[in-house]
C-alpha positions in Angstrom: -23.3 -1.4 -1.9 -21.9 -1.4 -5.6 -21.1 -4.7 -7.5 -21.6 -7.2 -5.1 -20.7 -10.5 -5.6 -21.0 -12.1 -2.8 -22.3 -10.4 0.9 -22.1 -11.3 4.5 -23.2 -9.7 7.4 -20.4 -6.9 7.8 -18.6 -7.1 4.5 -19.3 -8.0 0.7 -17.1 -8.8 -2.0 -16.5 -7.2 -5.2 -14.9 -7.3 -8.4 -11.0 -5.2 -8.3 -11.6 -2.1 -10.1 -8.7 0.4 -11.4 -9.4 3.1 -8.8 -8.2 -0.1 -5.6 -4.8 -0.4 -7.3 -3.6 1.8 -3.9 -5.7 -1.2 -1.5 -3.7 -3.7 -3.4 -0.6 -1.7 -3.0 -0.9 -1.8 0.7 -1.5 -5.2 0.7 1.3 -6.8 -1.1 3.5 -4.3 0.4 2.0 -5.0 4.1 4.9 -7.2 5.7 2.5 -10.2 7.4 0.1 -9.7 4.5 2.4 -10.3 1.4 3.5 -14.3 2.5 0.0 -14.7 1.0 0.8 -13.0 -2.1 4.1 -14.8 -2.6 6.0 -11.9 -3.6 8.9 -10.7 -1.9 9.4 -7.2 -3.9 7.7 -4.1 -3.1 5.2 -2.6 -5.2 3.7 0.6 -6.3 0.4 1.8 -7.4 1.1 2.3 -10.6 2.1 -1.2 -11.6 -0.6 -2.6 -9.7 -3.3 -0.2 -12.0 -1.4 -2.6 -14.8 -1.8 -5.7 -13.0 -5.5 -4.9 -12.7 -5.5 -5.0 -16.3 -4.7 -8.6 -16.3 -7.5 -9.8 -14.0 -10.4 -11.6 -15.3 -8.7 -13.0 -18.1 -9.9 -16.5 -19.7 -7.9 -19.5 -18.0 -6.8 -17.1 -14.9 -5.7 -19.5 -12.1 -7.5 -17.3 -9.3 -10.4 -14.9 -9.0 -9.5 -11.6 -7.4 -12.1 -9.7 -4.8 -12.1 -6.1 -2.7 -13.4 -6.9 0.5 -15.4 -4.3 1.5 -17.1 -2.8 5.0 -21.0 -3.2 3.9 -21.9 -0.4 6.1 -19.7 2.3 4.3 -18.6 0.5 1.0 -14.9 1.3 1.9 -12.5 -1.6 0.4 -10.3 -3.1 2.9 -8.7 -5.9 1.6 -8.4 -8.2 -1.4 -8.6 -11.9 -1.2 -8.0 -14.6 -4.1 -10.3 -17.3 -4.6 
């Protein structure tokens, strides 16, 4: 496990990295998931890479994390707290 912020029995949360752009694009484009991100337009991996650069700025309204499988470390999804 790398850069673990919080861990449970089967998953852990870590900070979003630029390599996670495909996960963000997949979540934002999935019809059942995107409503929770308050978006209705499609996005791309390139757009998400640029967006990741703005994460973790002082005064941010939310903190994004990648949800990872504890056994493999694979990024599964995204959550904002």
